[in-house]
C-alpha positions as CSV (number, residue, x, y, z in Angstrom):
1,M,95.4,54.3,97.3
2,S,97.3,55.8,100.3
3,A,97.0,59.4,101.1
4,A,99.5,62.2,101.5
5,P,99.6,63.9,104.9
6,D,97.4,66.9,105.4
7,P,99.2,70.2,105.0
8,P,99.0,73.1,107.5
9,P,96.1,75.5,107.1
10,P,96.4,77.7,104.0
11,S,97.9,81.1,104.6
12,A,99.8,83.9,102.9
13,P,103.1,84.1,104.9
14,V,105.2,87.2,104.5
15,D,108.2,85.2,103.3
16,S,106.2,83.4,100.5
17,P,103.4,85.7,99.3
18,A,103.0,84.0,95.9
19,G,102.8,80.5,97.4
20,G,100.4,81.8,100.0
21,A,98.2,83.3,97.4
22,F,98.3,80.1,95.3
23,A,97.3,78.1,98.4
24,F,94.5,80.5,99.2
25,I,93.0,80.5,95.6
26,F,93.4,76.8,95.0
27,T,91.7,76.0,98.3
28,R,88.7,78.4,98.0
29,L,88.0,77.6,94.3
30,P,87.9,73.7,94.7
31,A,85.8,74.2,97.8
32,L,83.2,76.3,95.9
33,L,83.4,74.0,92.9
34,R,82.7,70.9,95.0
35,L,79.8,72.5,96.8
36,T,78.1,74.0,93.8
37,C,78.5,70.8,91.7
38,G,77.4,68.7,94.6
39,L,74.2,70.7,95.1
40,A,73.4,70.9,91.3
41,G,74.2,67.2,90.9
42,A,71.8,66.3,93.8
43,V,68.9,68.1,92.0
44,V,69.6,66.5,88.7
45,A,70.1,63.0,90.1
46,L,66.7,63.1,91.8
47,A,65.0,64.5,88.7
48,V,65.2,61.3,86.6
49,T,64.5,58.0,88.4
50,T,63.3,55.8,85.6
51,P,64.5,52.1,85.6
52,P,67.0,50.7,85.9
53,V,67.7,53.5,88.5
54,R,67.0,52.2,91.9
55,P,65.7,55.0,94.2
56,V,66.4,52.9,97.3
57,L,70.1,53.3,96.3
58,L,70.0,56.7,94.6
59,V,68.5,58.6,97.5
60,P,71.0,57.5,100.1
61,T,73.8,58.1,97.6
62,V,72.7,61.6,96.9
63,V,72.3,62.4,100.6
64,V,75.8,61.1,101.4
65,L,77.4,63.0,98.4
66,T,75.5,66.2,99.4
67,A,76.7,66.0,103.0
68,W,80.2,65.2,101.8
69,S,80.1,68.3,99.5
70,F,79.3,70.5,102.6
71,W,81.9,68.8,104.7
72,Y,84.5,69.1,101.9
73,A,83.8,72.8,101.4
74,A,83.8,73.6,105.2
75,R,87.0,71.6,105.9
76,A,88.8,73.0,102.9
77,W,87.8,76.6,103.8
78,R,89.0,76.3,107.4
79,H,91.9,74.0,107.2
80,G,93.0,73.6,103.6
81,I,92.9,70.6,101.3
82,G,95.3,67.8,102.0
83,G,95.8,64.2,101.0
84,A,93.1,62.8,103.3
85,L,90.4,65.0,102.0
86,V,91.4,64.3,98.4
87,A,91.5,60.5,99.1
88,G,88.0,60.7,100.6
89,D,86.7,62.6,97.6
90,V,88.3,60.1,95.2
91,A,86.9,57.1,97.1
92,L,83.3,58.4,97.1
93,T,83.5,59.4,93.4
94,T,85.0,56.0,92.5
95,V,82.2,54.1,94.2
96,T,79.6,56.4,92.5
97,C,81.1,55.9,89.1
98,L,81.0,52.1,89.5
99,S,77.4,52.4,90.4
100,V,76.3,54.2,87.3
101,P,74.1,51.3,86.1
102,V,71.7,51.8,89.1
103,L,72.1,55.6,89.6
104,V,71.8,57.1,86.1
105,A,68.9,56.5,83.6
106,P,70.1,55.3,80.2
107,E,68.4,58.2,78.4
108,V,70.5,60.8,80.3
109,L,73.8,59.0,80.3
110,P,75.1,59.9,76.8
111,G,76.7,63.2,76.0
112,E,79.0,63.3,79.0
113,A,76.4,65.4,80.8
114,S,75.1,63.1,83.5
115,W,75.4,64.2,87.1
116,V,78.0,61.4,87.7
117,A,80.1,62.6,84.7
118,V,80.1,66.1,86.2
119,L,81.0,64.6,89.6
120,A,83.9,62.7,88.1
121,S,85.3,65.7,86.3
122,T,85.0,67.9,89.4
123,T,86.9,65.3,91.5
124,V,89.7,64.9,88.8
125,I,90.2,68.7,88.5
126,N,90.2,69.4,92.2
127,A,92.7,66.6,92.8
128,Q,95.2,68.0,90.3
129,A,94.8,71.6,91.7
130,T,95.3,70.7,95.4
131,V,97.9,68.0,95.9
132,P,101.2,67.1,94.2
133,A,101.2,65.3,90.9
134,R,102.5,62.0,92.5
135,W,99.2,61.8,94.3
136,S,96.8,63.7,92.0
137,V,97.6,61.9,88.7
138,P,97.0,58.4,90.1
139,A,93.8,59.7,91.7
140,G,92.7,61.0,88.3
141,L,93.4,57.6,86.7
142,V,91.4,55.8,89.3
143,V,88.4,57.9,88.8
144,T,88.8,57.6,85.0
145,V,88.9,53.8,85.1
146,A,85.9,53.7,87.5
147,Y,83.8,55.9,85.2
148,A,84.8,53.8,82.1
149,V,83.8,50.6,83.9
150,G,80.5,52.0,85.2
151,A,79.4,53.4,81.8
152,Q,80.5,50.2,80.0
153,T,78.5,48.1,82.5
154,A,75.5,50.4,82.0
155,G,75.6,49.4,78.3
156,D,76.9,52.6,76.8
157,P,80.5,52.0,75.5
158,T,80.4,55.2,73.5
159,E,79.9,57.3,76.6
160,A,82.5,55.2,78.4
161,A,85.1,56.0,75.7
162,A,84.1,59.6,75.2
163,H,84.2,60.7,78.9
164,T,87.3,58.6,79.5
165,V,89.1,60.7,77.0
166,T,87.7,63.8,78.6
167,L,88.8,62.8,82.1
168,L,92.3,61.9,80.9
169,A,92.6,65.3,79.2
170,Q,91.4,67.0,82.3
171,T,93.9,65.1,84.4
172,V,96.9,65.8,82.2
173,C,96.0,69.5,81.4
174,T,95.2,70.4,85.0
175,A,98.3,68.6,86.3
176,L,100.6,70.3,83.8
177,M,99.0,73.7,84.5
178,T,99.4,73.3,88.3
179,A,102.9,72.0,88.0
180,V,104.0,75.0,85.8
181,M,102.3,77.4,88.2
182,R,103.9,75.8,91.2
183,R,107.4,76.1,89.6
184,R,106.8,79.7,88.6
185,I,105.5,80.6,92.0
186,A,108.5,78.9,93.7
187,R,110.8,81.0,91.6
188,A,108.9,84.2,92.4
189,D,109.0,83.4,96.2
190,A,112.7,82.6,95.9
191,A,113.3,86.0,94.2
192,F,111.2,87.7,96.8
193,L,113.2,86.0,99.6
194,A,116.5,87.0,98.0
195,H,115.3,90.6,97.7
196,Q,114.1,90.6,101.3
197,R,117.5,89.3,102.4
198,L,119.3,91.9,100.5
199,T,117.0,94.6,101.9
200,R,117.6,93.4,105.4
201,E,121.4,93.4,104.9
202,A,121.2,96.9,103.4
203,L,119.2,98.1,106.4
204,V,121.6,96.5,108.8
205,A,124.6,98.0,107.0
206,R,122.9,101.4,106.8
207,A,122.1,101.3,110.5
208,A,125.7,100.4,111.3
209,R,126.9,103.3,109.2
210,E,124.5,105.7,110.8
211,A,125.5,104.4,114.3
212,E,129.2,105.0,113.3
213,R,128.4,108.5,111.9
214,Q,126.5,109.3,115.1
215,A,129.4,108.2,117.3
216,N,131.8,110.2,115.1
217,R,129.5,113.3,115.5
218,D,129.5,112.9,119.3
219,L,133.2,112.5,119.5
220,H,133.8,115.4,117.0
221,D,131.6,117.7,119.1
222,T,133.1,116.7,122.5
223,A,136.6,115.2,122.8
224,L,137.9,116.2,119.4
225,A,136.5,119.7,119.7
226,T,138.3,120.1,123.1
227,L,141.6,118.9,121.6
228,T,141.1,121.3,118.7
229,M,140.6,124.2,121.0
230,V,143.7,123.2,123.0
231,G,145.6,123.1,119.8
232,L,144.3,126.5,118.7
233,G,145.0,128.0,122.2
234,A,141.3,128.7,122.9
235,V,141.6,126.4,125.9
236,P,144.9,126.5,127.8
237,G,146.9,123.4,128.3
238,P,147.0,121.5,131.6
239,S,144.7,123.7,133.6
240,T,141.5,123.7,135.7
241,G,139.6,124.9,132.7
242,L,140.8,122.0,130.6
243,R,139.9,119.5,133.3
244,E,136.4,121.0,133.6
245,R,135.9,120.9,129.9
246,C,137.0,117.2,129.7
247,A,134.6,116.4,132.5
248,A,131.8,118.3,130.7
249,D,132.6,116.2,127.6
250,L,132.2,113.0,129.5
251,R,129.0,114.2,131.0
252,T,127.7,115.1,127.6
253,L,128.5,111.7,126.1
254,A,126.8,110.0,129.0
255,A,123.8,112.2,128.6
256,L,123.6,111.5,124.9
257,A,123.7,107.8,125.5
258,D,120.9,108.1,128.1
259,A,118.8,110.3,125.8
260,R,118.8,107.6,123.1
261,T,117.1,105.2,125.5
262,V,114.1,107.6,125.7
263,S,111.1,106.7,123.5
264,P,111.1,108.7,120.2
265,A,107.6,109.8,120.9
266,T,108.5,111.4,124.3
267,P,108.2,115.2,124.2
268,V,111.3,117.0,125.3
269,G,111.9,120.6,126.1
270,L,114.1,121.9,123.3
271,H,114.6,125.2,125.2
272,E,116.0,123.3,128.1
273,R,118.4,121.4,125.9
274,L,119.6,124.6,124.3
275,R,120.2,126.2,127.7
276,A,122.3,123.1,128.6
277,V,124.3,123.8,125.3
278,R,125.1,127.3,126.5
279,Q,126.4,125.9,129.8
280,R,128.8,123.5,127.9
281,L,130.5,126.6,126.4
282,P,131.3,128.8,129.4
283,E,134.0,130.6,127.5
284,L,131.5,131.9,124.9
285,A,129.1,134.7,125.7
286,V,125.8,133.9,124.0
287,D,122.8,136.2,123.7
288,A,120.0,133.7,123.9
289,E,116.2,133.9,123.3
290,L,114.7,130.5,124.2
291,P,111.0,130.4,124.7
292,P,109.4,127.1,125.8
293,C,109.2,124.6,123.0
294,T,108.7,120.8,123.1
295,V,109.6,118.4,120.4
296,P,110.2,114.6,120.1
297,A,113.3,113.4,121.9
298,P,115.4,112.6,118.8
299,V,114.6,116.0,117.3
300,A,115.6,117.8,120.5
301,E,118.9,115.9,120.5
302,A,119.6,116.6,116.9
303,V,118.8,120.3,117.0
304,A,120.6,120.9,120.3
305,E,123.7,119.1,119.2
306,S,123.7,120.8,115.9
307,A,123.5,124.2,117.7
308,Y,126.3,123.1,119.9
309,A,128.5,122.2,116.9
310,A,127.7,125.6,115.4
311,L,128.6,127.5,118.6
312,S,131.7,125.4,119.0
313,N,132.8,126.6,115.6
314,V,132.5,130.1,116.9
315,V,134.9,129.3,119.8
316,R,137.4,127.6,117.5
317,H,137.3,129.8,114.4
318,A,136.0,133.2,115.6
319,P,137.3,133.8,119.2
320,G,136.0,137.0,120.6
321,A,133.0,137.1,118.3
322,A,129.6,137.9,119.6
323,A,127.1,135.0,119.2
324,T,123.3,134.8,119.4
325,L,121.0,131.8,119.8
326,R,117.4,132.2,118.9
327,L,114.5,129.7,119.1
328,R,111.1,130.2,117.6
329,R,108.2,128.0,116.6
330,D,105.1,128.5,114.5
331,A,102.2,126.0,114.1
332,H,104.3,123.2,112.6
333,T,107.9,124.4,112.2
334,V,110.8,124.8,114.8
335,V,113.6,127.1,113.8
336,V,116.9,127.7,115.7
337,E,119.3,130.3,114.5
338,V,122.9,130.6,115.5
339,T,124.7,133.8,114.4
340,D,128.0,135.4,115.1
341,D,129.8,138.5,113.9
342,G,133.1,136.8,113.3
343,P,135.2,136.9,110.1
344,G,132.9,134.4,108.2
345,F,134.2,132.1,105.5
346,D,133.6,130.8,102.0
347,P,131.8,127.5,102.2
348,A,133.1,126.5,98.8
349,T,136.6,126.5,100.2
350,V,135.9,124.1,103.1
351,P,137.9,120.9,102.6
352,T,135.8,117.8,101.9
353,H,137.4,116.0,104.8
354,R,136.1,118.5,107.4
355,Y,133.4,117.0,109.5
356,G,131.8,119.9,111.3
357,L,129.2,121.5,109.1
358,R,128.8,118.4,106.8
359,E,128.0,115.9,109.6
360,S,127.7,117.6,112.9
361,V,125.2,120.1,111.6
362,R,123.7,119.1,108.2
363,G,124.1,115.3,108.7
364,R,122.6,115.4,112.2
365,M,119.6,117.4,111.1
366,A,119.0,115.1,108.2
367,T,118.6,112.1,110.5
368,V,115.4,113.6,111.9
369,G,114.0,114.9,108.7
370,G,115.3,118.4,109.3
371,R,117.6,120.7,107.4
372,A,120.4,123.2,108.0
373,E,121.2,126.3,106.0
374,V,124.5,128.1,106.3
375,D,124.7,131.8,105.3
376,T,128.2,133.2,105.4
377,A,130.9,134.9,103.4
378,P,134.3,136.3,104.2
379,G,133.9,139.5,106.4
380,T,130.1,139.1,107.0
381,G,129.8,136.8,109.9
382,T,127.9,133.5,109.9
383,R,124.3,132.6,110.3
384,I,123.2,128.9,110.6
385,R,119.5,128.1,110.5
386,L,118.3,124.8,111.8
387,E,114.8,123.9,110.8
388,W,112.5,121.0,111.6
389,S,108.8,120.5,110.7
390,D,106.3,118.1,112.1
391,V,104.5,118.1,108.7
392,D,105.8,115.9,106.0
């Protein structure tokens, strides 16, 4: 019979875990089965050499089959089991089965317990478990016919019939079991791939939404904030001050883009970023306390820009108010507080479409695993607390 091409070495690829596990198990188990049955068969074969057994044929046969068992196991373990290996196993087993009259003593042949009967069963089962049915079923039939002919030639038609039925049952049952498992495994891997695809699409969509939200935050805190201040009269119309603020916004957007190219693990001085925030709001007098403090680059960006958004709200909504900016750090937690003595407001009355606190402060802090608390009420001023911890 012709052989199927050898498959690639067995593995458990990420995109087909069930198929990989199947290949792994149904490579290791046949290898171990062939090796253990081959060694046990060699011992049993040499234990009974009464006529018509011919030791001159039995000993070389046992040596070849034992060497083959080691080669089969090593090859299967390292490279998998393919059509060529199965074809070689079937060929050797077939020749052995046809040689039953000179290899097995008549007194040990009955009962389907001779070493050749075990060899035939092992070959049939391994073939069904390792190659597709279009190859394995014919292989099982070849071994079955060879054993039947060998046992019949040895003068034991009862053994020939009995073990023929056993080999056919082993061929059919193992082939059906393997086919069902392959189909179920293929469905499981298809479902896994579909889930992976949906997960990737969701991650891409989420990344796109986050990138859009980040861009909106940056625009809200720069160009849109400047336009709002112009509209509220906090920044005069065409003037040197407006030009300087627009230039500062452009510098800020460029700096934010550059900052996002820095490795997330790079430590950045948060106190320096907060000092730069003060400089971006020259019209606001801020009492600052900024001791040295380093955090990962994304955290520094999120905290500094959230603080800027909070201070920008003071300029827009509480002109003339006194503001403070405080930074402190304990063993694991960084806290930045922005306070003002302005008129305050009722958070429950803020329209849902307003972007400032929701995205520029809370949303931005959430992206780095931090949080923001807003403590305010009409007539009491406002305190915004930004907190980030390096402990989950």
